[in-house]
C-alpha positions, 0 to 999 in steps of 0.5 A: 605226649609227655609233660614238658620239662619244668623250666623257668620261662616255660609258657604252659596252658594252665587253669589260672585262678584270678585273684579278683575271683578268689572266692569262686569255687573253680578257676575261670578258664585256661590261660597261657601262663609263664613259669617265673619261679620254682621251689621244692618242699618235702612232702609229709615227713620233714624228718626223713632225709629220703622223703620225696620233695614236691615241686611247686611253681609260681605262674604269671598269667598272660592275657590279651586284655591290657592291665587296668586298675591296680594290675601291672603287666608287661606287653610281650614283644613280637619276638617273645610271642613268636619264641613262646609259641603265642599268637601275634595279637597284643598280649601282656604278662601280668606281674601284679598277681600270681598262682602258686601250685604243685607241678604239674597240677592244673596244666591243661591241653593246648586248644586243638592239640590234645596231649600238648601242654606248653607253647614254648619258652620266653627268650632268656633276655625278656624272661630275665627282665620280667622276672626281675620286675616281678621279684621287685614287686614281690619283695615290696609286697605288691603281688597278689597271690593265689595258693592253689595247693 
């Protein structure tokens, strides 16, 4: 199965690296993560107008564990979990940290679904609310970032 189309609100299986483990050589394990932003940068020679652009992604982790300490998260509604293809157990999308990575680097297969890398998409209204709260925290410099590229 091909890679999913890179869209905002996409929920993919991703090798998320938690900020609290930033010094660990590898990520802990795979998690659902939401694509909250994308951007492009020219690779290698910035003077060549025809140079290929690398696609970068900002991922927010989704966890069954409620936020604690300095973590800030938004509990996903049942509707959002259903639309995103997630299970019905309580889940939080954390907006206090993110991973920045090259697309499609570190995507992983869904459990028991070889060749499939994504669950689905968050509903647009819930995605916009999450994105807006994330952007507000980001602009206030209250988001811990892990650069993976």
